[in-house]
C-alpha positions as CSV (number, residue, x, y, z in Angstrom):
1,M,0.1,0.0,0.1
2,E,1.3,3.4,-0.6
3,H,2.4,5.6,2.5
4,P,0.1,8.4,3.4
5,L,0.5,11.6,1.7
6,P,2.6,14.5,3.5
7,K,0.3,17.3,4.8
8,S,0.2,20.8,3.7
9,W,0.8,22.3,6.9
10,S,4.1,21.9,9.5
11,I,3.9,21.7,13.1
12,H,6.3,24.5,12.8
13,T,3.4,26.8,11.9
14,R,0.6,25.3,14.1
15,P,0.1,28.5,16.4
16,E,-1.8,26.6,19.1
17,I,1.9,25.0,19.6
18,I,4.5,27.4,18.7
19,A,2.8,29.7,21.2
20,K,3.7,27.2,24.0
21,Y,6.7,25.2,22.7
22,E,10.1,25.8,21.0
23,I,10.8,23.1,18.3
24,L,14.5,22.0,18.6
25,E,15.2,19.7,16.0
26,R,13.8,16.9,14.3
27,V,14.6,13.6,16.0
28,G,12.9,10.8,14.1
29,S,10.7,10.1,11.5
30,G,8.8,7.2,10.4
31,A,5.8,6.7,7.7
32,Y,3.2,7.7,10.5
33,S,4.7,10.1,13.0
34,D,7.4,12.3,13.2
35,V,9.2,13.4,16.5
36,Y,10.8,16.5,17.3
37,R,12.8,17.8,20.7
38,A,11.6,21.0,22.2
39,R,11.9,23.5,25.0
40,R,8.5,24.1,26.5
41,L,8.6,27.9,26.5
42,S,7.1,28.0,30.0
43,D,9.4,26.4,32.2
44,N,12.1,25.6,29.7
45,L,11.4,21.6,30.1
46,I,12.5,19.8,27.5
47,V,9.6,17.8,26.2
48,A,9.3,15.5,22.8
49,L,6.5,16.3,20.2
50,K,5.0,13.4,18.7
51,E,3.4,14.2,15.5
52,V,0.9,11.0,15.0
53,H,-0.3,10.6,11.4
54,D,-2.7,7.8,11.5
55,Y,-5.4,8.1,14.0
56,Q,-5.7,4.7,15.2
57,S,-2.5,4.9,16.5
58,A,-2.9,8.3,17.9
59,F,-6.3,7.2,19.7
60,R,-5.0,4.4,21.2
61,E,-1.3,5.9,22.9
62,I,-3.7,8.6,24.4
63,D,-6.2,6.5,25.7
64,A,-3.6,4.1,27.0
65,L,-1.6,7.0,28.6
66,Q,-4.3,8.8,29.9
67,L,-5.1,5.9,32.2
68,L,-1.6,5.3,33.0
69,Q,-1.1,8.7,34.7
70,N,1.0,8.8,37.5
71,C,2.5,5.2,36.8
72,P,6.0,5.6,37.7
73,N,7.3,3.2,35.0
74,I,5.3,4.7,31.7
75,V,6.2,8.0,30.3
76,V,4.4,10.7,30.7
77,L,2.1,12.6,28.5
78,H,1.8,16.1,29.5
79,E,-0.8,17.0,27.1
80,Y,-2.2,16.8,23.5
81,F,-3.2,18.7,20.2
82,W,-5.9,18.2,18.1
83,R,-8.3,20.0,15.6
84,E,-10.6,18.8,12.9
85,D,-8.5,17.7,9.7
86,E,-5.2,17.8,11.6
87,D,-2.8,15.3,12.9
88,A,-2.7,14.7,16.5
89,V,0.5,16.5,18.2
90,L,1.6,14.3,21.3
91,V,3.7,16.3,24.0
92,L,5.7,13.6,25.9
93,E,8.6,13.7,28.4
94,F,12.0,13.2,26.6
95,L,14.1,10.5,27.7
96,R,17.5,9.8,25.8
97,T,17.8,6.3,26.0
98,D,16.4,3.4,26.1
99,L,17.2,-0.6,27.4
100,A,18.6,-1.4,24.0
101,A,21.2,1.0,25.0
102,V,21.8,-0.9,27.9
103,I,22.5,-4.0,26.3
104,S,24.6,-2.7,23.5
105,H,26.8,-0.9,26.0
106,A,26.9,-4.1,28.3
107,K,28.2,-5.9,25.4
108,K,31.2,-3.7,25.2
109,K,32.6,-3.5,29.0
110,E,33.8,-6.9,31.0
111,G,31.2,-8.0,33.1
112,G,28.3,-6.8,31.4
113,V,25.4,-6.2,33.6
114,R,25.5,-7.1,37.2
115,V,23.0,-9.3,38.8
116,G,22.3,-6.2,41.1
117,E,21.6,-3.9,38.0
118,V,19.5,-6.7,36.3
119,K,16.9,-7.1,39.0
120,R,16.5,-3.7,39.4
121,W,15.8,-3.5,35.8
122,M,13.6,-6.5,36.0
123,L,11.7,-5.0,38.7
124,Q,11.0,-1.2,36.5
125,I,9.9,-3.6,33.6
126,L,7.9,-5.5,35.7
127,S,5.8,-2.4,37.8
128,G,5.3,-1.2,34.0
129,V,3.8,-4.0,32.8
130,D,2.0,-5.0,35.7
131,A,0.4,-1.0,35.6
132,C,-0.8,-1.7,31.8
133,H,-2.2,-5.3,33.1
134,R,-4.0,-4.1,36.3
135,N,-6.0,-1.8,33.8
136,M,-6.5,-4.4,31.6
137,I,-4.0,-2.6,28.8
138,V,-2.3,-4.7,26.5
139,H,0.9,-3.4,25.0
140,R,1.2,-5.2,22.4
141,D,4.8,-4.6,21.4
142,L,7.3,-4.7,24.3
143,K,10.9,-4.7,23.0
144,P,14.5,-3.0,24.9
145,G,13.5,-0.3,22.3
146,N,10.6,1.3,23.5
147,L,11.4,0.7,27.5
148,L,13.1,4.6,27.7
149,V,15.5,5.2,30.1
150,S,16.5,8.6,32.1
151,D,19.4,10.1,32.7
152,D,18.8,9.6,36.0
153,G,18.1,5.2,35.5
154,V,14.3,5.3,35.6
155,L,13.1,3.1,33.2
156,K,9.5,3.6,31.2
157,L,7.4,1.9,29.0
158,A,6.8,3.9,26.0
159,D,4.9,3.6,22.9
160,F,1.4,2.7,23.2
161,G,0.6,3.4,19.7
162,Q,-0.1,-0.9,19.3
163,A,-1.8,-0.8,22.7
164,R,-5.4,-1.9,23.2
165,I,-7.4,-1.5,26.1
166,L,-9.1,-4.6,26.7
167,M,-11.4,-3.8,29.3
168,E,-12.8,-0.9,31.0
169,P,-15.9,0.4,32.4
170,G,-18.3,0.9,29.3
171,F,-16.2,-0.5,26.9
172,D,-18.0,-2.6,24.7
173,G,-15.8,-4.4,21.8
174,D,-18.8,-4.3,19.2
175,N,-18.8,-0.4,19.2
176,D,-17.3,1.6,16.5
177,D,-17.8,4.9,17.9
178,Q,-15.3,5.0,20.7
179,Q,-14.4,8.5,21.7
180,L,-11.2,10.3,22.7
181,P,-11.5,10.5,26.4
182,V,-11.0,14.0,27.1
183,E,-10.4,15.9,30.7
184,Q,-13.4,15.1,33.4
185,N,-13.9,18.7,35.6
186,T,-15.3,17.6,39.3
187,G,-19.0,18.5,39.0
188,S,-19.0,19.3,35.2
189,Q,-20.4,17.0,32.4
190,A,-17.7,15.0,30.9
191,N,-16.7,16.4,27.4
192,E,-17.7,13.8,24.9
193,T,-16.5,15.6,21.5
194,P,-15.7,12.9,19.2
195,L,-11.8,12.6,18.6
196,D,-11.7,14.2,15.0
197,I,-13.4,17.6,16.1
198,V,-11.3,17.9,19.4
199,P,-11.3,21.7,19.6
200,D,-8.0,22.5,21.5
201,A,-5.2,21.6,23.2
202,H,-6.0,19.0,26.6
203,S,-3.5,19.1,29.1
204,L,-3.3,16.4,31.8
205,P,-4.1,17.0,35.4
206,D,-1.7,15.2,38.2
207,Q,-4.4,13.6,39.4
208,G,-5.2,11.7,36.3
209,F,-8.0,11.1,34.4
210,H,-11.1,9.6,36.8
211,K,-11.2,6.2,35.6
212,Q,-12.1,3.3,37.3
213,V,-8.7,1.0,38.1
214,V,-8.5,-2.6,39.6
215,E,-6.6,-2.1,42.7
216,D,-6.4,-5.7,43.8
217,T,-6.8,-8.3,41.4
218,N,-6.3,-12.2,42.1
219,R,-5.6,-14.7,40.0
220,E,-8.9,-16.2,40.0
221,E,-10.3,-12.9,39.3
222,Y,-8.0,-12.1,36.4
223,L,-8.5,-15.2,34.7
224,R,-12.4,-15.0,35.1
225,Q,-12.1,-11.9,33.2
226,L,-10.0,-13.0,30.5
227,V,-12.8,-15.5,29.9
228,E,-14.8,-12.9,29.3
229,L,-12.9,-10.9,27.0
230,K,-11.9,-13.6,25.0
231,A,-15.9,-14.3,24.4
232,K,-16.1,-10.6,22.7
233,R,-13.0,-11.1,20.1
234,H,-13.8,-11.3,16.7
235,A,-12.6,-10.5,12.9
236,M,-8.7,-9.0,12.4
237,D,-8.7,-5.5,12.7
238,E,-7.4,-4.6,8.7
239,T,-6.2,-1.3,10.2
240,D,-4.1,-2.5,12.9
241,K,-2.1,-4.5,9.6
242,E,-2.2,-1.6,7.8
243,M,-0.5,0.5,10.3
244,N,1.9,-2.1,11.7
245,T,3.2,-3.1,8.7
246,I,4.4,0.3,7.4
247,D,5.4,1.9,10.5
248,G,6.8,-0.9,13.0
249,Y,10.1,0.5,13.6
250,S,9.0,4.3,14.5
251,S,8.1,3.1,18.0
252,C,11.1,3.9,19.7
253,L,11.5,7.5,17.9
254,A,7.9,8.2,19.1
255,T,9.0,9.0,22.3
256,G,11.5,11.5,21.7
257,T,14.4,9.2,21.9
258,I,17.5,9.4,19.4
259,S,17.3,7.0,17.3
260,D,19.4,5.2,14.6
261,I,16.5,5.1,11.7
262,D,18.3,2.1,9.9
263,D,18.1,-0.2,12.4
264,D,16.2,-2.6,11.2
265,T,16.1,-4.7,14.1
266,H,13.3,-2.4,15.7
267,R,11.4,-2.4,12.9
268,S,7.9,-4.1,12.2
269,S,7.6,-7.9,12.1
270,Y,5.6,-8.3,9.5
271,S,6.5,-10.2,6.9
272,Y,4.3,-9.8,4.4
273,N,2.5,-7.4,2.6
274,A,-1.1,-5.6,4.3
275,E,-4.2,-5.8,2.5
276,E,-5.5,-3.1,1.5
277,G,-9.7,-2.4,2.4
278,G,-12.0,-1.4,4.9
279,H,-11.1,-0.2,8.0
280,D,-12.3,-2.0,11.3
281,A,-12.7,0.5,14.2
282,N,-15.0,-1.9,16.4
283,G,-12.4,-3.2,19.0
284,A,-11.3,-6.5,17.0
285,L,-7.8,-7.7,17.2
286,T,-5.4,-8.7,15.0
287,S,-2.0,-11.1,15.2
288,C,0.2,-8.8,13.3
289,V,1.3,-6.9,16.3
290,G,4.5,-6.6,18.2
291,T,8.2,-6.8,16.7
292,R,8.9,-10.6,15.6
293,W,11.9,-11.3,18.0
294,F,9.4,-10.7,20.9
295,R,6.1,-11.8,19.2
296,A,4.7,-15.2,21.2
297,P,3.8,-17.8,19.4
298,E,0.0,-17.5,19.2
299,L,0.7,-14.6,17.0
300,L,3.1,-16.4,14.8
301,Y,0.0,-18.5,14.2
302,G,-2.4,-16.4,13.1
303,S,-4.5,-16.2,16.6
304,T,-6.8,-13.1,16.9
305,D,-8.3,-14.3,20.3
306,Y,-5.3,-13.4,22.7
307,G,-5.1,-11.3,25.9
308,L,-2.2,-9.8,28.0
309,E,-0.3,-13.2,27.9
310,I,1.2,-11.6,24.5
311,D,3.0,-9.3,26.7
312,L,4.5,-12.0,29.3
313,W,6.1,-13.8,26.6
314,S,7.7,-10.7,25.6
315,L,9.3,-10.1,28.9
316,G,10.6,-13.8,29.0
317,C,12.3,-12.6,25.7
318,I,13.4,-9.4,27.0
319,F,14.8,-10.9,30.4
320,S,16.7,-13.2,28.6
321,E,18.5,-11.2,26.6
322,L,19.2,-8.6,29.8
323,L,20.7,-11.8,31.2
324,T,22.7,-12.5,28.2
325,L,23.0,-9.6,26.1
326,D,22.0,-11.4,22.9
327,P,18.7,-12.2,21.8
328,L,16.7,-15.4,22.3
329,F,15.5,-15.7,19.0
330,P,16.5,-13.5,16.4
331,G,14.4,-14.6,13.5
332,V,14.6,-12.9,10.4
333,S,11.4,-14.1,9.2
334,D,8.2,-15.6,10.5
335,I,8.5,-18.9,9.8
336,D,12.0,-18.8,11.1
337,Q,11.2,-17.6,14.4
338,L,8.5,-19.7,14.7
339,G,11.6,-22.7,13.6
340,R,14.0,-20.8,16.3
341,I,11.3,-21.5,19.2
342,I,10.7,-25.3,18.2
343,S,14.4,-25.7,18.0
344,V,14.6,-24.4,21.8
345,L,10.9,-25.6,23.3
346,G,10.6,-28.5,20.9
347,N,7.3,-29.1,18.7
348,L,3.7,-27.4,19.6
349,T,1.6,-30.2,20.4
350,E,-2.0,-30.5,22.6
351,E,0.0,-32.2,25.3
352,V,2.0,-29.1,26.2
353,W,-0.3,-26.4,25.2
354,P,-3.9,-28.1,24.5
355,S,-6.6,-26.6,22.3
356,C,-3.3,-25.3,19.7
357,S,-4.9,-27.2,17.1
358,K,-7.1,-24.5,16.8
359,L,-5.0,-21.7,16.3
360,P,-5.5,-20.4,12.5
361,D,-2.4,-21.6,11.0
362,Y,-1.8,-24.3,13.0
363,K,-2.5,-26.9,10.4
364,T,-1.0,-24.8,7.6
365,I,2.5,-24.9,8.6
366,S,4.6,-27.7,10.2
367,F,7.8,-28.3,11.3
368,A,9.4,-31.6,11.4
369,K,9.6,-33.5,14.8
370,I,11.8,-32.2,16.9
371,E,13.4,-35.0,19.0
372,N,15.7,-33.1,21.3
373,P,15.2,-29.5,21.9
374,I,18.0,-27.4,23.7
375,G,15.9,-26.5,25.8
376,L,16.0,-22.7,27.7
377,E,18.8,-23.8,29.7
378,A,21.4,-24.3,27.2
379,C,20.4,-20.5,26.0
380,L,21.2,-19.3,29.5
381,P,24.4,-20.2,30.3
382,N,25.8,-19.6,33.5
383,R,22.7,-18.2,34.9
384,S,21.4,-19.1,38.2
385,A,18.8,-21.7,38.5
386,D,16.3,-18.7,39.7
387,E,17.2,-16.8,36.8
388,I,16.3,-19.7,34.1
389,S,12.9,-20.2,36.2
390,I,11.6,-16.6,35.5
391,V,12.4,-17.1,31.9
392,K,11.3,-20.4,31.7
393,R,7.7,-19.1,33.7
394,L,7.4,-16.8,30.7
395,V,8.9,-18.3,27.7
396,C,6.5,-21.3,27.3
397,Y,3.5,-22.2,25.0
398,N,0.7,-22.1,26.9
399,P,-0.5,-18.6,27.1
400,A,-2.6,-20.3,30.9
401,N,0.9,-21.0,32.2
402,R,3.0,-17.5,31.9
403,A,3.4,-15.9,35.0
404,T,1.6,-12.8,35.8
405,A,3.9,-9.3,36.4
406,M,2.5,-9.1,39.4
407,E,3.1,-12.8,40.7
408,L,6.9,-11.9,39.6
409,L,7.0,-8.9,41.3
410,N,6.8,-10.8,44.3
411,D,9.4,-13.8,43.5
412,K,11.9,-14.6,45.9
413,Y,14.7,-13.9,43.1
414,F,14.0,-10.2,44.1
415,N,14.6,-10.8,47.6
416,E,17.5,-12.8,47.9
417,E,21.4,-11.8,47.7
418,P,22.9,-10.0,45.6
419,L,19.8,-7.2,45.8
420,P,18.6,-4.8,43.4
421,L,20.8,-2.0,43.5
422,P,19.2,1.1,44.1
423,I,18.3,3.1,40.8
424,S,20.8,5.5,41.1
425,E,23.5,3.1,41.0
426,L,22.4,2.0,37.5
427,H,24.7,2.4,34.5
428,V,22.9,4.8,32.1
429,P,24.3,5.2,28.7
430,L,24.5,8.6,27.5
431,T,22.7,8.1,24.1
432,K,20.5,5.6,22.3
433,N,22.6,5.7,19.3
434,D,25.2,3.6,21.7
435,H,24.9,0.3,19.8
436,D,27.6,-1.5,18.4
437,E,27.3,-2.0,15.0
438,D,30.2,-4.1,14.3
439,S,29.9,-6.3,17.2
440,P,29.0,-9.8,15.7
441,G,25.9,-11.4,17.6
442,G,24.5,-8.2,18.2
443,W,21.1,-6.4,17.3
444,N,22.5,-5.7,13.8
445,D,23.0,-9.1,12.5
446,Y,19.5,-9.6,11.6
447,D,19.1,-7.1,9.1
448,D,16.9,-8.8,6.4
449,M,13.5,-8.7,8.1
450,G,12.0,-8.8,4.7
451,S,9.0,-11.3,3.2
452,D,8.6,-14.6,4.4
453,S,7.4,-15.5,0.9
454,D,11.4,-16.3,0.0
455,F,11.7,-19.3,1.3
456,G,14.8,-20.5,0.3
457,D,16.2,-19.4,3.8
458,F,15.0,-21.9,5.6
459,G,16.3,-24.9,4.2
460,H,14.0,-28.1,3.0
461,F,10.2,-27.3,3.0
462,K,7.7,-29.5,1.5
463,V,4.2,-28.0,0.1
464,E,1.1,-30.2,0.3
465,T,-2.4,-29.2,-1.1
466,T,-4.7,-29.6,1.1
467,G,-8.9,-29.6,1.0
468,S,-8.6,-26.1,2.2
469,G,-5.7,-24.6,0.7
470,F,-2.1,-25.8,1.3
471,S,0.2,-26.8,4.1
472,M,4.2,-26.3,3.9
473,Q,6.0,-28.5,6.5
474,F,9.3,-27.0,7.4
475,S,12.5,-29.4,8.4
């Protein structure tokens, strides 16, 4: 599909913005967003102005960040601008670097990341994910490049353009007329202006929006809610597919961090072209989300009936990379990604995940039987049994078996020596561009994130005609 045409105006000429902000430089650009470093004139605060050209992405990011106001490990949305026939401009806190740079920098020095540092990074990530999941927000694109880090070591989840709010008061998965939440003033009726005609800038109050959040959700209630949600999910959201196929790599730019735009490993996980067609804004889910290296197997098999657990798989991949300084499953295509997962965990069968055969693409793509999978232990050499256990509780086939962020926050691993370091003692690289492009085994070793149609890269395979189409078997 074609990229959207550029607007006839520029962020530099929008009076409501330049009256409040001095735009210093553009720090990132993608098909659906441009990001500028700016200075707030009222107090000289450096911020990121994210100009979002896609309606759905802007809606989702604003909606999610409003709900997560005051969460210490979530990037701050100060305010946003949105007028009729103009793109949304989000004013976000400016964070200079990210966890990808932390990992890259650690590869260059002896000792890597100390255990106390690993624990503190993990705790901050878990805190941010727990805040999302308590509010029934699935991020859908967790990866080191979307975990931003402040100069003083505070880690924050960012880039909520793919996020979905699975359940909130009044949420109706069949309602295509969802509206942008706007500020609710005590004692007055909430403004329910539709998203595309918000008349002016919206500043976010310190106390956040008055939305109900679940403070204490036990596992039984959590599972009950998931069952209810799954009953409401239906067809694939083609809008998701179009948006994510083209602009999956702009996410780390979208929060104002300095980025290497040519770093393909942060790009979209999609390995096929999105279909053009209708836009479904009625709350449906799609399997075409996330970045391939961190994408859960149910998504790789085409599931549109998933929940918060896809974030938990991504967490396991991130933790593994933090422990080893190398990506766990650095696939060069979706098929290669599945092959790498299966070589470690073994074949996906009903024994390890009941009803997995109902996944949309389960009978279309099959692999030769793996007699001796290498196991996660082999992927985590020289790591403790507790560290391996945490990764195994997240990187497992059956989504119902994945440990929640809440459970892991209470794991004994974080209360044993060596204890998590204070945030002030964490090593923070100067910039996000501190990646070693010449280092073997690093982020830039897998530049080909192209089409899965080039099956020559995947060794021997067999295609068989079936009653419903065809089946591909890979050896």
